[in-house]
MARTILUM-482384 format. One line per field, with one value per atom (N, C-alpha, C): residue in one letter; z, y, x. Coordinates in pm, 1 decimal, always signed. Layout:
<pts>
res [A|...]
Z [Z|...]
Y [Y|...]
X [X|...]
</pts>
This chain:
<pts>
res [X|X|X|X|X|X|X|X|X|X|X|X|X|X|X|X|X|X|X|X|X|X|X|X|X|X|X|X|X|X|X|X|X|X|X|X|X|X|X|X|X|X|X|X|X|X|X|X|X|X|X|X|X|X|X|X|X|X|X|X|X|X|X|X|X|X|X|X|X|X|X|X|X|X|X|X|X|X|X|X|X|X|X|X|X|X|X|X|X|X|X|X|X|X|X|X|X|X|X|X|X|X|X|X|X|X|X|X|X|X|X|X|X|X|X|X|X|X|X|X|X|X|X|X|X|X|X|X|X|X|X|X|X|X|X|X|X|X|X|X|X|X|X|X|X|X|X|X|X|X|X|X|X|X|X|X|X|X|X|X|X|X|X|X|X|X|X|X|X|X|X|X|X|X|X|X|X|X|X|X|X|X|X|X|X|X|X|X|X|X|X|X|X|X|X|X|X|X|X|X|X|X|X|X|X|X|X|X|X|X|X|X|X|X|X|X|X|X|X|X|X|X|X|X|X|X|X|X|X|X|X|X|X|X|X|X|X|X|X|X|X|X|X|X|X|X|X|X|X|X|X|X]
Z [-7666.0|-7523.7|-7450.7|-7359.7|-7287.3|-7142.5|-7094.0|-6955.7|-6948.4|-6846.4|-6822.3|-6673.8|-6644.6|-6506.1|-6443.9|-6321.7|-6251.0|-6225.6|-6196.1|-6177.2|-6218.5|-6286.3|-6322.7|-6206.0|-6090.6|-5970.5|-5865.6|-5799.5|-5697.1|-5576.9|-5465.3|-5343.0|-5314.7|-5304.8|-5281.1|-5359.4|-5434.6|-5511.0|-5648.5|-5751.8|-5887.4|-5917.5|-5957.2|-5987.2|-6137.1|-6194.4|-6337.3|-6356.3|-6455.1|-6494.3|-6630.5|-6641.6|-6766.4|-6860.8|-6988.3|-7090.5|-7163.6|-7161.3|-7221.2|-7107.0|-7131.6|-7022.7|-7052.6|-7120.1|-7147.9|-7051.8|-7009.7|-6921.5|-6994.3|-6924.3|-6982.1|-6870.4|-6905.4|-6808.3|-6829.4|-6721.7|-6725.7|-6667.9|-6740.8|-6692.3|-6687.2|-6576.1|-6558.5|-6512.2|-6569.9|-6533.1|-6506.8|-6395.3|-6357.6|-6368.9|-6455.3|-6477.9|-6435.5|-6382.4|-6344.9|-6467.3|-6448.4|-6561.1|-6637.8|-6572.1|-6638.8|-6713.8|-6703.4|-6771.8|-6691.7|-6566.6|-6479.9|-6424.3|-6423.2|-6370.2|-6218.3|-6164.6|-6020.5|-5956.5|-6032.6|-5981.7|-6099.6|-6079.2|-6182.3|-6116.1|-6186.8|-6136.0|-6253.0|-6225.3|-6323.7|-6250.6|-6313.3|-6251.7|-6359.0|-6317.7|-6407.1|-6396.1|-6509.5|-6514.9|-6545.5|-6457.0|-6474.4|-6565.2|-6619.1|-6705.6|-6628.0|-6689.2|-6633.0|-6513.0|-6489.3|-6385.7|-6436.6|-6358.5|-6404.2|-6347.6|-6229.9|-6162.6|-6106.8|-6111.0|-6045.9|-5969.9|-5845.7|-5764.1|-5742.2|-5785.3|-5765.0|-5638.6|-5529.3|-5398.5|-5373.3|-5265.0|-5220.4|-5288.6|-5342.6|-5412.4|-5324.5|-5194.9|-5103.4|-5083.3|-5114.4|-5097.0|-5212.8|-5320.5|-5434.4|-5401.1|-5451.2|-5430.3|-5510.1|-5465.8|-5536.1|-5670.6|-5771.8|-5902.7|-6014.9|-6137.1|-6258.1|-6300.9|-6338.7|-6380.5|-6511.1|-6578.2|-6694.1|-6655.9|-6674.1|-6648.0|-6781.6|-6799.6|-6921.7|-6891.4|-6965.3|-6947.2|-7069.2|-7044.5|-7153.3|-7118.2|-7206.8|-7189.0|-7320.1|-7315.7|-7439.2|-7532.3|-7653.6|-7748.8|-7749.7|-7672.9|-7665.8|-7562.3|-7594.6|-7502.7|-7500.8|-7385.7|-7374.6|-7265.7|-7275.2|-7176.3|-7126.8|-7000.0|-6938.0|-6852.2|-6850.3|-6762.2|-6632.6|-6519.1|-6390.2|-6294.1|-6189.7|-6094.6|-5954.1|-5879.9|-5737.1|-5659.1|-5569.2|-5488.2|-5343.2|-5259.1|-5115.7|-5093.7]
Y [+630.5|+608.0|+629.3|+721.6|+755.4|+709.1|+668.3|+620.8|+515.9|+431.8|+335.7|+335.8|+301.1|+293.0|+164.8|+175.9|+53.8|-31.8|+35.2|-34.3|+60.4|+10.2|+95.5|+120.5|+62.7|+79.7|+150.1|+252.6|+323.6|+353.6|+383.6|+423.6|+571.1|+607.1|+747.0|+792.1|+701.8|+733.0|+666.6|+743.9|+689.4|+681.4|+563.8|+543.6|+525.4|+607.8|+601.4|+548.3|+462.4|+413.5|+473.3|+544.2|+610.8|+515.4|+523.9|+439.1|+510.6|+643.9|+718.8|+783.7|+812.4|+857.1|+990.2|+1079.7|+1213.7|+1311.9|+1415.7|+1515.5|+1592.6|+1619.4|+1695.1|+1729.7|+1805.3|+1834.9|+1737.1|+1708.6|+1618.4|+1691.6|+1689.6|+1747.0|+1634.8|+1626.4|+1522.7|+1586.1|+1540.8|+1587.6|+1465.5|+1467.7|+1358.5|+1409.6|+1344.4|+1385.9|+1274.7|+1316.4|+1216.5|+1173.8|+1089.5|+1035.2|+1141.8|+1254.0|+1364.0|+1455.8|+1430.0|+1511.7|+1631.7|+1641.3|+1751.0|+1724.5|+1827.5|+1815.3|+1802.9|+1694.4|+1669.6|+1700.2|+1684.8|+1712.4|+1729.3|+1810.2|+1823.0|+1855.1|+1822.8|+1849.5|+1863.0|+1928.3|+1943.2|+1925.0|+1853.8|+1827.2|+1812.8|+1810.9|+1791.2|+1646.3|+1581.2|+1444.5|+1455.3|+1403.3|+1410.1|+1298.9|+1319.3|+1217.3|+1087.0|+979.1|+843.8|+821.4|+912.6|+888.8|+781.5|+678.2|+565.2|+563.8|+624.2|+616.3|+753.2|+782.1|+901.7|+861.3|+908.3|+880.1|+1009.1|+1008.8|+1121.8|+1092.2|+1155.0|+1133.4|+1232.5|+1211.7|+1307.0|+1296.2|+1181.3|+1163.8|+1096.1|+1090.3|+1021.2|+1094.9|+1225.6|+1301.4|+1284.1|+1220.4|+1199.4|+1092.3|+1108.3|+1002.0|+877.0|+764.6|+639.2|+643.1|+579.4|+575.6|+563.0|+588.7|+575.6|+714.6|+724.7|+850.5|+831.0|+942.9|+944.5|+1022.6|+961.5|+1026.3|+1070.5|+1201.2|+1255.9|+1302.0|+1247.6|+1279.8|+1352.9|+1450.8|+1525.9|+1545.5|+1498.5|+1513.8|+1569.4|+1697.2|+1762.7|+1770.4|+1717.8|+1718.7|+1587.6|+1491.8|+1362.9|+1368.3|+1305.8|+1296.1|+1153.7|+1115.4|+985.1|+990.8|+902.4|+894.1|+750.7|+738.5|+607.2|+610.8|+503.1|+489.1|+425.9|+489.6|+435.6|+435.0|+355.1|+336.4|+360.1|+444.3|+462.2|+371.6|+295.7|+203.2|+212.0|+137.3|+134.0|+55.5]
X [+3824.3|+3801.7|+3933.9|+3935.8|+4058.4|+4055.8|+3937.2|+3925.7|+3816.4|+3826.2|+3718.8|+3686.3|+3563.8|+3520.5|+3572.7|+3618.7|+3658.8|+3535.0|+3422.1|+3295.2|+3182.3|+3079.2|+2966.3|+2870.2|+2898.9|+2817.4|+2903.0|+2846.0|+2921.8|+2833.9|+2898.9|+2829.3|+2858.6|+2985.7|+3021.9|+3144.5|+3205.2|+3326.5|+3320.6|+3353.1|+3366.1|+3515.7|+3562.3|+3703.2|+3721.7|+3808.9|+3840.4|+3980.8|+3998.6|+4130.3|+4162.0|+4274.4|+4310.6|+4381.0|+4344.0|+4402.9|+4516.2|+4516.2|+4626.6|+4705.1|+4829.5|+4915.7|+4982.7|+4911.2|+4962.1|+4898.0|+4969.5|+4908.6|+4798.5|+4689.5|+4578.5|+4480.9|+4379.2|+4274.7|+4159.2|+4088.8|+3974.5|+3854.7|+3745.0|+3620.1|+3517.8|+3446.5|+3345.4|+3215.4|+3105.6|+2972.0|+2885.3|+2816.0|+2726.8|+2583.4|+2503.4|+2364.9|+2270.4|+2153.8|+2053.3|+1973.7|+1874.3|+1797.9|+1719.8|+1688.6|+1617.6|+1714.5|+1844.6|+1944.0|+1990.6|+1949.9|+1990.9|+2131.3|+2215.1|+2350.6|+2342.3|+2396.9|+2395.9|+2530.5|+2637.2|+2770.6|+2865.5|+2968.0|+3071.0|+3203.3|+3309.6|+3443.2|+3538.2|+3650.3|+3756.6|+3889.0|+3980.6|+4109.9|+4216.0|+4337.4|+4451.9|+4496.8|+4511.4|+4564.1|+4712.7|+4794.0|+4938.8|+4988.8|+5105.8|+5166.2|+5180.4|+5142.7|+5148.9|+5056.4|+4961.3|+4860.9|+4766.5|+4744.6|+4665.0|+4524.3|+4504.1|+4374.5|+4336.8|+4207.1|+4154.0|+4028.6|+4016.2|+3898.2|+3821.1|+3695.5|+3605.8|+3526.5|+3568.5|+3507.4|+3394.7|+3322.0|+3221.4|+3086.8|+3055.2|+2928.0|+2822.9|+2848.0|+2757.5|+2625.5|+2617.3|+2493.2|+2395.3|+2438.5|+2348.9|+2245.8|+2123.0|+2023.2|+2058.9|+2008.4|+2031.3|+1961.8|+2021.3|+1959.0|+2059.5|+2012.1|+2092.3|+2138.7|+2265.3|+2326.1|+2402.1|+2427.6|+2515.2|+2639.2|+2754.6|+2882.0|+2939.1|+2952.1|+3010.0|+3151.9|+3247.0|+3388.2|+3440.6|+3525.7|+3587.3|+3734.7|+3821.3|+3965.4|+4019.6|+4058.7|+4100.2|+3981.3|+3994.7|+3884.2|+3806.3|+3851.2|+3781.6|+3670.6|+3558.5|+3445.6|+3393.6|+3340.8|+3277.0|+3171.5|+3073.3|+2966.6|+2955.7|+2924.7|+2906.7|+2779.9|+2708.6|+2592.4|+2642.5|+2609.6|+2652.4|+2534.4|+2545.4|+2437.7|+2489.8|+2416.7|+2448.3|+2356.7|+2416.0|+2338.4|+2382.1|+2312.5|+2343.2|+2470.4]
</pts>
């Protein structure tokens, strides 16, 4: 596990806290309950960067999503909920 969610519930922003502090690329995919990709992004994580905010998710419908994260060869999935 290289990152954790600040909160599993979001409105328009998902905040990640990094547990490792090496520079690398981060790829994130947000899928709905049917497994359809609703949003994705890729960014560079700088050395000693502790937090990343994925903004612009306010257009997604409310519901349950799966957040798939990939950093280098490590992957992890988290269940998150968009609410009002």
